[in-house]
N, C-alpha and C positions, 0 to 999 in steps of 0.2 A: 144730552144728559142722562146717563141710566138711572133708573129708578133704584132706590135703597132696598137691600135685601129684607126679607121677612125675617125677624130676629127670633129665634126660638129656644126655648128652654126645655130640655128633656129631663123628665122624672121617673125613676123605677127604680125598685129596690134589686132587682135581677140585672145583675152587672151583664151578664150575656143578651138579654131582651134591649138592655140600654145601648150596648154596643150595636146591635142590630138595627135599632131605630137611628141611631147615627150614621150608620153606614147606608141605610135607605135613604135619607133625608140629605146626605152630603153630596150624593149624586145629582139632587135636584137644582137646576139653577134658579136663583133668585129666592134660594134660603141660607140662612147662617144659621148654625147651631152656637148659641152664646154662651151656652152652660148645660151643665148636666149636673144630676143630684140622684142621689140613692135613697133619700127620705124627705118627707115635709118640711121637715127644720132646714136641710140643706138646700131646700128647692126655695125656700123664702129668703134665704141669706143669699142665694145666687141672684135670685129675682132684684134684690136691693143694690146689686151690684151692677146687672146688665140690663135691666128695664125691658124683659120680652116683650115682642108683639105677641107671641104664642107660646103657650105651655101646654104641652103633652105629660098629663099625669097618670099614674099608676092608681086606680081604685083602692086595691089592697095593700097599704104598707104597713111596717109596724110603728108604733109610737104616736103616728099621726096618719089618719087615713087619707088618701087620695081627695075624698069630699071635703073634708076638713080643710087640707092644704089649697085645695081651689078656692073655696069660701074666702079664706084668708088674703091670698094672692088676689082675688078680684077686690075685695075691699081695699087692700094697700094700692093697688094700680088698676085702677077702673078701665084703662085703655086696653088691657093686656086680655086677651080671649084665651079659654081654656077648654083643652079637649080632653075629656076623661075618657081612659081605655082600661077594659079589663078583660083579664083571659080566665075568669072563674067559669066552671061549668056549673056551679051549683046557684040556682036562681035565688037564694035568699043573701048571697054574698054579692049581687049585681045591684048598681043603685037603682032605684025607681025612678022615673023621671021627673017626680015632683021634688026628689030630695037631691037631684043633681046639682040643679042653681047654676050650670057651667053652659057654655056656648054649644058644645057638640058631645056626642058620644058614641064610642066606636067599640067593638069586640077586637080584641087583640088579632083573631083571626082575620079581622076585616082590614087591619092595618095595611097589609102592602098594598091593596087594591085602592084603599080610601083614603088614607092620612093626606096624602099630598093635595089632593082636590078639596078636602075638607079645610086645610091650613089655608090655602090660596082662596076661598071662599069666605072665612072668618076674615083674612087680611084685606079683602075686599071692602067689607063693611067696615073696617078701621077706618079706611080712607074716603069711604064713599056716604057712609050713613051711621046716626046714631046706633048704639048696640041694641041687638034683638037676640032672642032666645031662639037659637037654630039647631036643629038636629040632622046638621048635615049629612 
């Protein structure tokens, strides 16, 4: 019997980057993109429909920050793991580790090399152990 794919929700207000994330992860076996959103509000609505295992959320978005979105998502869906991503070159726009409150954080420049492994590590935690704060 084959294992269930890891269900992923992608959230970024930059349509090009959102499409790039989808293309990057669609090529990986064992992953399934179950939703995409361009805002925190859309992400929460999508999460209610698809109940993702992992959400990849951009930090800087209009109307609702990625941090706020991540906190609400984790409150509503405690089993979901959240990876915050940021492409900001400005230190004051990057979330401090204490305020992230999520499972992992990646710079957008790290995404091509590290996102897949980070998703796999967090998904392994879902099935193997209670949640922990990992900065994979």
